[in-house]
C-alpha positions as MATLAB code, in Angstrom:
seq = 'MNSGSSNSDEQLIDRRLTIRWGPTEEELIERQDTFNGSVPDETAAEIASLHGNSAAQRRAITELLFFACVGDLKRCQRIVRLWNLKVAAPDCCDYDKRTPLHLAASEGAYSVTEWLLAEGVNVNALDRFNRTPLEDAVRGDFNLVASLLMKAGGKVHASGKLIPLEDSELVNGLGFRAPQQKASGFALEWELDPSTIHIREKLGEGEFGVVHRAKWFGTVVAAKVLKASSEIAVNDFRAEIEILQRVHHPNCVQFLGACTAKEPYILVTELMSGGSLADAFRMPQAFPMRRALEIALDAARGLAYLHNRKPTPVIHRDLKPGNLMLSGSQYQDRAQVVFNTGVVKLADFGLSKTLPTNRHANFHLDERFKLTGETGSYRYMAPEVFRHEPYNSRVDVYSFSMIVYQLFEYQPPYADMDPVEAARLAALENARPNFITLAQPGPHKKELRELIERCWAPNADERPSFPEICRIIETLLAQIPRQEYQSSGAVGGDAGCCVVA';
ca = [
    -110.673   39.825   38.144;
    -110.964   37.891   41.329;
    -110.881   40.936   43.569;
    -114.089   42.918   43.852;
    -114.520   46.677   43.936;
    -114.314   47.031   47.702;
    -113.829   50.357   49.453;
    -110.208   49.481   50.232;
    -109.566   48.672   46.558;
    -111.087   51.975   45.480;
    -108.954   53.863   48.005;
    -105.834   52.196   46.648;
    -106.827   53.097   43.103;
    -107.520   56.700   44.150;
    -104.124   56.773   45.862;
    -102.533   55.499   42.696;
    -103.933   58.367   40.660;
    -102.470   61.012   42.981;
     -98.957   60.336   41.701;
     -99.800   62.030   38.391;
     -99.345   65.727   37.734;
    -102.985   66.575   37.251;
    -105.841   64.582   35.686;
    -105.758   63.090   32.229;
    -108.592   63.736   29.834;
    -109.928   60.212   30.391;
    -109.973   60.749   34.163;
    -111.863   64.010   33.731;
    -114.488   62.198   31.704;
    -114.792   59.549   34.387;
    -115.407   62.159   37.082;
    -119.037   62.267   36.092;
    -119.574   59.062   38.094;
    -119.355   61.129   41.280;
    -122.113   63.425   40.066;
    -124.691   60.712   39.328;
    -124.267   61.075   35.607;
    -124.378   64.887   35.453;
    -121.170   66.763   34.764;
    -120.558   70.185   36.345;
    -119.709   73.031   33.997;
    -116.207   73.407   35.403;
    -115.393   69.770   34.552;
    -116.484   70.152   30.934;
    -114.615   73.443   30.807;
    -111.481   71.763   32.144;
    -111.668   69.173   29.368;
    -112.278   71.819   26.722;
    -109.338   73.854   27.981;
    -106.995   71.061   26.961;
    -107.579   71.733   23.269;
    -110.266   74.393   22.836;
    -113.976   73.708   22.305;
    -113.913   72.570   18.685;
    -110.724   70.565   19.017;
    -111.923   69.051   22.293;
    -115.122   67.784   20.684;
    -113.046   66.322   17.890;
    -110.898   64.639   20.511;
    -114.059   63.312   22.139;
    -114.975   61.623   18.849;
    -111.476   60.128   18.733;
    -111.943   58.784   22.263;
    -115.342   57.386   21.267;
    -113.779   55.589   18.313;
    -111.096   54.101   20.530;
    -113.482   52.812   23.192;
    -115.768   51.416   20.486;
    -112.747   49.518   19.173;
    -111.922   47.949   22.558;
    -115.579   47.192   23.326;
    -115.978   49.506   26.336;
    -119.700   50.247   26.089;
    -119.971   52.250   29.308;
    -117.225   54.671   28.344;
    -118.704   55.073   24.865;
    -122.007   56.035   26.443;
    -120.322   58.415   28.891;
    -118.501   60.269   26.129;
    -121.660   60.548   24.039;
    -123.613   61.850   27.026;
    -120.925   64.300   28.123;
    -120.418   65.878   24.702;
    -123.923   65.327   23.361;
    -122.420   63.546   20.375;
    -124.655   62.219   17.591;
    -123.214   58.807   16.836;
    -125.343   58.567   13.685;
    -124.020   61.881   12.301;
    -121.902   61.613    9.121;
    -118.994   63.457   10.756;
    -118.745   61.005   13.676;
    -115.781   59.205   12.122;
    -112.031   59.452   11.655;
    -110.129   60.856    8.691;
    -110.559   57.518    6.900;
    -114.336   57.839    7.372;
    -114.284   54.882    9.725;
    -117.230   55.139   12.062;
    -117.590   53.729   15.591;
    -119.541   50.869   14.005;
    -116.632   50.055   11.677;
    -114.244   49.848   14.623;
    -116.585   47.901   16.896;
    -117.329   45.409   14.119;
    -113.674   45.005   13.139;
    -112.795   43.962   16.716;
    -115.848   41.847   17.494;
    -117.236   44.274   20.105;
    -120.729   42.798   20.230;
    -122.333   44.968   22.932;
    -121.019   48.212   21.377;
    -122.218   47.099   17.931;
    -125.644   46.307   19.356;
    -125.850   49.715   21.059;
    -124.748   51.628   17.951;
    -127.365   49.890   15.823;
    -130.023   50.797   18.420;
    -128.822   54.415   18.167;
    -129.647   54.403   14.461;
    -126.183   54.505   12.909;
    -125.809   53.693    9.227;
    -125.201   49.953    9.138;
    -123.749   50.242    5.612;
    -121.514   53.282    6.052;
    -118.524   53.184    3.699;
    -115.046   54.132    4.823;
    -112.357   55.574    2.552;
    -111.536   52.034    1.410;
    -115.183   51.311    0.481;
    -115.583   48.832    3.310;
    -118.726   48.403    5.338;
    -118.805   47.359    8.999;
    -120.024   43.912    7.903;
    -116.947   43.366    5.743;
    -114.728   44.300    8.696;
    -116.546   41.828   10.947;
    -116.217   39.034    8.376;
    -112.539   39.710    7.750;
    -111.949   39.624   11.491;
    -113.773   36.284   11.731;
    -116.346   37.693   14.167;
    -119.353   35.625   13.181;
    -121.639   36.754   15.986;
    -121.128   40.423   15.169;
    -121.479   39.703   11.438;
    -124.755   37.923   12.148;
    -125.996   40.911   14.148;
    -125.098   43.317   11.325;
    -126.784   41.151    8.680;
    -129.950   41.039   10.742;
    -129.879   44.869   10.742;
    -129.532   44.962    6.944;
    -125.761   44.952    6.700;
    -124.223   44.435    3.276;
    -120.803   44.600    1.628;
    -119.569   46.844   -1.167;
    -118.590   45.351   -4.515;
    -118.508   46.657   -8.089;
    -119.684   50.062   -7.020;
    -122.764   48.959   -5.101;
    -123.943   47.336   -1.887;
    -124.776   43.650   -2.156;
    -125.723   40.885    0.315;
    -122.757   39.059    1.802;
    -123.852   35.714    0.353;
    -123.652   37.207   -3.162;
    -120.114   38.503   -2.726;
    -116.718   36.947   -3.402;
    -115.877   37.611    0.236;
    -117.735   34.457    1.260;
    -115.652   32.141   -0.914;
    -112.425   34.012   -0.252;
    -112.650   33.727    3.541;
    -114.683   30.573    3.865;
    -117.316   32.489    5.811;
    -120.667   30.840    6.383;
    -123.277   33.166    7.779;
    -124.588   31.635   11.010;
    -128.260   31.182   11.604;
    -129.754   33.845   13.822;
    -132.052   33.659   16.780;
    -133.375   35.894   19.504;
    -130.486   35.448   21.911;
    -127.983   36.571   19.272;
    -125.855   33.410   19.430;
    -124.819   31.394   16.391;
    -126.347   27.945   15.992;
    -123.545   26.142   14.188;
    -122.148   24.881   17.496;
    -125.470   24.760   19.363;
    -125.930   21.654   21.531;
    -129.172   20.102   22.711;
    -129.200   20.537   26.518;
    -131.024   17.220   26.907;
    -127.830   15.496   25.697;
    -125.774   17.090   28.501;
    -126.049   15.116   31.729;
    -124.686   17.245   34.560;
    -122.739   15.447   37.291;
    -120.737   16.682   40.257;
    -119.470   20.233   40.682;
    -115.787   20.754   39.879;
    -115.327   24.459   40.476;
    -116.975   27.857   40.546;
    -116.179   31.317   39.198;
    -117.803   34.716   39.281;
    -120.338   33.965   36.555;
    -120.418   30.194   36.199;
    -120.202   26.819   37.887;
    -118.158   24.058   36.226;
    -119.477   20.490   36.434;
    -118.341   17.118   35.234;
    -120.894   16.024   32.640;
    -121.581   13.291   30.090;
    -122.306   14.066   26.465;
    -123.171   11.078   24.253;
    -121.038    8.896   26.521;
    -118.074   11.282   26.572;
    -117.032   12.836   29.866;
    -116.818   16.609   29.396;
    -116.707   19.832   31.405;
    -119.914   21.884   31.435;
    -119.759   25.507   32.586;
    -123.264   26.603   33.611;
    -123.890   30.349   33.608;
    -125.222   31.489   36.979;
    -127.266   34.468   35.769;
    -128.306   36.204   32.564;
    -127.084   39.689   33.482;
    -125.627   41.782   30.674;
    -122.100   41.444   32.069;
    -122.372   37.679   32.515;
    -123.828   37.082   29.054;
    -121.262   39.362   27.384;
    -118.458   37.511   29.170;
    -120.007   34.208   28.071;
    -120.327   35.430   24.496;
    -116.742   36.718   24.466;
    -115.430   33.369   25.668;
    -117.324   31.520   22.934;
    -116.010   33.948   20.294;
    -112.430   33.162   21.328;
    -112.833   29.432   22.014;
    -114.469   28.597   18.707;
    -111.464   29.926   16.774;
    -108.625   28.763   19.040;
    -107.088   25.468   17.870;
    -103.859   24.425   19.559;
    -102.688   21.459   21.678;
    -102.090   23.807   24.616;
    -105.517   25.454   24.583;
    -108.708   23.907   25.961;
    -110.903   22.441   23.200;
    -114.360   23.946   22.707;
    -117.091   21.385   21.979;
    -120.218   23.517   21.829;
    -122.743   25.465   23.889;
    -126.410   25.488   24.883;
    -127.826   28.974   24.272;
    -131.434   28.416   23.178;
    -132.720   28.894   26.707;
    -131.406   29.485   30.191;
    -129.288   28.369   31.834;
    -126.618   28.848   29.189;
    -124.009   26.085   29.144;
    -120.490   26.084   27.695;
    -119.072   22.610   26.966;
    -115.354   21.874   26.677;
    -113.048   18.903   27.026;
    -112.624   17.722   30.606;
    -109.271   18.527   32.181;
    -108.782   15.480   34.406;
    -105.770   16.902   36.231;
    -107.597   19.997   37.427;
    -105.895   23.382   37.441;
    -102.338   24.327   38.283;
    -103.789   26.127   41.316;
    -105.224   22.779   42.462;
    -101.835   21.137   41.909;
    -100.100   23.785   44.013;
    -102.323   22.771   46.930;
    -101.110   19.161   46.758;
     -98.368   18.125   49.214;
     -96.089   16.889   46.447;
     -93.760   19.403   44.796;
     -92.894   19.612   41.111;
     -89.380   18.373   40.322;
     -87.255   20.635   38.134;
     -87.957   18.842   34.851;
     -91.722   18.625   35.395;
     -91.899   22.306   36.349;
     -90.075   23.147   33.115;
     -92.511   20.973   31.120;
     -95.456   22.858   32.624;
     -93.857   26.233   31.890;
     -93.076   25.174   28.316;
     -96.639   23.968   27.652;
     -98.041   27.299   28.845;
     -95.486   29.281   26.814;
     -96.319   27.322   23.655;
    -100.024   28.016   24.043;
     -99.348   31.711   24.562;
     -96.940   31.852   21.625;
     -99.775   30.518   19.474;
    -102.319   33.038   20.804;
    -100.003   36.020   20.377;
     -99.107   35.056   16.803;
    -102.478   33.732   15.707;
    -103.697   34.835   12.254;
    -105.615   36.837   11.300;
    -106.277   38.119   14.824;
    -103.764   37.651   17.648;
    -105.175   37.141   21.137;
    -104.068   38.465   24.538;
    -105.259   36.248   27.388;
    -105.194   39.038   30.036;
    -106.087   36.771   32.973;
    -103.155   34.385   33.321;
    -102.966   32.743   36.731;
    -102.563   29.168   38.028;
    -106.338   28.701   38.124;
    -106.517   29.247   34.345;
    -103.823   26.707   33.452;
    -105.457   23.289   33.266;
    -103.888   19.838   33.154;
    -105.273   17.441   30.553;
    -104.641   13.717   30.587;
    -106.085   10.259   30.467;
    -109.244    9.710   32.494;
    -107.947    6.222   33.286;
    -104.952    7.487   35.236;
    -105.066    8.814   38.780;
    -104.900   12.557   39.141;
    -101.392   12.602   40.608;
    -100.113   10.716   37.559;
    -101.633   13.327   35.265;
    -100.386   16.275   37.324;
     -96.849   15.129   38.020;
     -96.033   12.966   35.012;
     -98.087   12.758   31.829;
    -100.524   15.689   31.821;
    -100.441   18.467   29.225;
    -101.023   22.063   30.321;
    -103.743   23.934   28.436;
    -104.846   27.565   28.626;
    -108.428   28.063   29.773;
    -110.956   30.761   30.687;
    -110.927   33.202   27.788;
    -113.673   35.439   29.183;
    -111.296   38.393   29.578;
    -109.259   37.692   26.452;
    -109.017   40.335   23.753;
    -108.310   39.909   20.074;
    -105.801   42.484   18.900;
    -106.762   44.732   16.009;
    -104.854   44.454   12.795;
    -104.541   47.590   10.705;
    -105.671   46.057    7.457;
    -104.382   48.972    5.401;
    -100.869   49.089    6.862;
     -98.288   46.754    8.318;
     -98.919   45.871   11.964;
     -96.634   44.185   14.429;
     -97.971   42.619   17.587;
     -95.260   44.160   19.737;
     -96.423   47.669   18.885;
     -98.215   49.334   21.773;
    -101.974   48.991   21.405;
    -104.045   51.163   23.681;
    -105.898   48.668   25.792;
    -106.599   50.130   29.223;
    -108.346   49.114   32.420;
    -107.770   46.546   35.098;
    -108.228   43.001   33.873;
    -106.792   39.888   35.398;
    -105.928   38.952   38.965;
    -103.959   41.456   41.018;
    -101.204   39.109   42.181;
    -100.321   38.343   38.544;
    -101.246   41.721   37.002;
     -98.716   43.620   34.904;
     -97.756   47.052   36.311;
     -98.912   48.940   33.209;
    -102.381   47.405   33.541;
    -102.671   48.497   37.177;
    -101.558   52.007   36.204;
    -104.195   52.124   33.433;
    -101.510   52.732   30.826;
    -101.607   51.567   27.215;
    -100.430   47.967   26.976;
     -99.962   45.105   24.564;
     -99.369   41.342   24.567;
     -96.396   41.623   26.932;
     -98.803   41.802   29.876;
     -99.165   38.033   29.444;
     -95.374   37.685   29.650;
     -95.387   39.450   33.030;
     -98.162   37.204   34.359;
     -96.270   34.175   33.048;
     -93.200   35.251   35.047;
     -95.233   35.193   38.263;
     -96.528   31.688   37.525;
     -93.025   30.408   36.750;
     -91.789   32.044   39.958;
     -94.460   30.085   41.845;
     -93.464   26.837   40.120;
     -89.868   27.047   41.307;
     -90.165   28.985   44.559;
     -93.013   26.845   45.972;
     -95.008   29.894   47.056;
     -97.183   32.489   45.308;
     -95.629   35.834   44.352;
     -95.948   38.298   47.235;
     -97.215   35.426   49.407;
     -97.330   37.503   52.591;
     -99.082   40.510   51.045;
    -102.600   41.577   50.124;
    -102.973   41.100   46.335;
    -104.019   44.689   45.642;
    -101.201   46.108   47.742;
     -98.774   43.782   45.953;
     -99.978   45.033   42.573;
     -99.675   48.635   43.753;
     -96.070   48.175   44.915;
     -95.148   46.367   41.701;
     -96.689   49.136   39.591;
     -95.569   52.229   41.501;
     -92.350   51.153   43.228;
     -91.080   48.417   40.868;
     -91.259   45.867   43.679;
     -90.785   42.218   42.713;
     -90.938   38.939   44.699;
     -87.739   37.790   46.394;
     -85.903   34.698   45.170;
     -85.136   32.079   47.814;
     -84.905   28.653   46.172;
     -83.603   30.004   42.870;
     -81.034   32.140   44.714;
     -79.344   28.988   46.027;
     -76.639   27.100   44.133;
     -77.902   24.439   41.751;
     -78.182   23.441   38.095;
     -80.172   25.824   35.867;
     -81.271   28.064   38.754;
     -79.314   31.062   37.497;
     -80.791   30.689   34.003;
     -84.317   30.405   35.389;
     -83.844   33.411   37.630;
     -82.584   35.480   34.704;
     -85.523   34.392   32.531;
     -88.061   35.337   35.205;
     -86.391   38.716   35.743;
     -86.525   39.440   32.023;
     -90.190   38.461   31.880;
     -91.173   40.802   34.716;
     -89.101   43.747   33.467;
     -90.777   47.103   34.267;
     -90.408   48.151   30.623;
     -92.757   45.887   28.662;
     -90.670   46.271   25.506;
     -87.740   44.575   27.280;
     -89.739   41.432   28.054;
     -89.044   38.492   25.716;
     -91.638   37.145   23.324;
     -93.101   33.704   23.922;
     -91.326   32.075   20.956;
     -88.043   33.188   22.560;
     -89.210   31.956   25.969;
     -90.021   28.573   24.415;
     -86.513   28.307   22.965;
     -84.904   29.094   26.334;
     -87.001   26.542   28.229;
     -86.490   23.882   25.545;
     -82.722   24.322   25.893;
     -82.904   23.857   29.662;
     -85.268   20.900   29.361;
     -82.941   19.084   26.982;
     -80.251   19.070   29.693;
     -82.396   17.279   32.293;
     -83.024   13.546   31.840;
     -86.522   12.229   32.406;
     -86.793   10.231   35.611;
     -89.215    7.474   36.434;
     -92.381    8.801   38.023;
     -93.017    8.016   41.678;
     -96.550    8.190   43.039;
     -95.576   10.080   46.192;
     -92.799   12.436   47.167;
     -90.867   14.772   44.909;
     -88.643   13.249   42.234;
     -85.376   15.093   41.870;
     -85.065   18.864   42.141;
     -86.017   20.637   45.315;
     -88.630   19.390   47.735;
     -91.304   21.776   48.830;
     -94.966   22.566   48.881;
     -96.759   25.508   47.344;
     -99.953   26.763   48.919;
    -102.046   29.230   46.921;
    -103.246   32.220   48.881;
];
């Protein structure tokens, strides 16, 4: 998220919660923050009254399992502290005997896995299907977590006994190669020698890292240098590597490797010579209709791939113009790349989340998966995320609608509003940006307006999938002839300039 946890933000969030008819169980658990970690008796009693003491503790275990699955370490620790749960106890599991470690491993939740192992849980616990946490990590293609489990003695179950992973058929079946292990916990198969990375000028800066132009064996690349080694920064860095190393699509930024042997940590990717879409919006030249459609289609294709990726789909969760990059020839000027030849690629996967697949039942991506919490930038944030409701991949569709709105309206969504207030109105009052350019007569404007309105529908289930979005944009694009590129001034379509707030 770009916005910090300022007092005004907290007041808005508190105001948001007052619309509910009493606190939810999760909110009651979170109240302990106001008591410096100690929970008053009446708060615990209020939670217990929801189900009764025994049932409430059982529910607490269920909540622990869920937050282990989504990688929320702090909430796992809060629940354990509040209910004095023993995470290593045999009964700390679900009806399928799946422990918090099984769920954390199956979703690549590195920090939760690390904490559970430190708490002394059984690294080789068997669920009802005779699977160990290590097998779940391997099947999910989470090499870093698998490496961590193997270091702790993790094995897999085969022929009625526990055996090392390298002796099992699972290795050959999935093509898994156990990564080498080192103190930092990172895999070495993509490790780069920092002496081969020659850092040049600064290109941009985020919360945890600074992006530089760099040279690597004569190739111009982008090098993201981690600012600090705090737990949050390193976990974000690790999460981005986990996603990047398995994402392979023309509309996703290509991962080249990382330097993790010593600080500062460096993430190396292909250089996006056109900069970001946010940078392009600051340029005085506007996108003509066809070029805007090309940009929207590139982004939709990348997202269609992520949402339907096998075996683990991915939700980006932080879609905004700054995370859509334009790739092109380094021998062309930037305007040529941005307004003519460049390909849009998705970037910045630090907040991305792989979706769990129920490996013992059919699972469809459009089913509601209980991810909660505010992730992403407020101006582009789906209403259900702001409300802390369960959500699924359709949050990316909502964010996409706001970007497409900006492409054709030449201004950010809610341009005259504070981002947090805009998100609040969108979430609680179903407010949406007003159409100006697309409300005027003109070819394809009605179709674009209808597509955007479908994508930002309040009911997530009514939003189209990205394969459908791709088909709609392809149909529109086929009706617009390609015009010769001009180095200055808008070509065709509507003139205008978009300035990012």
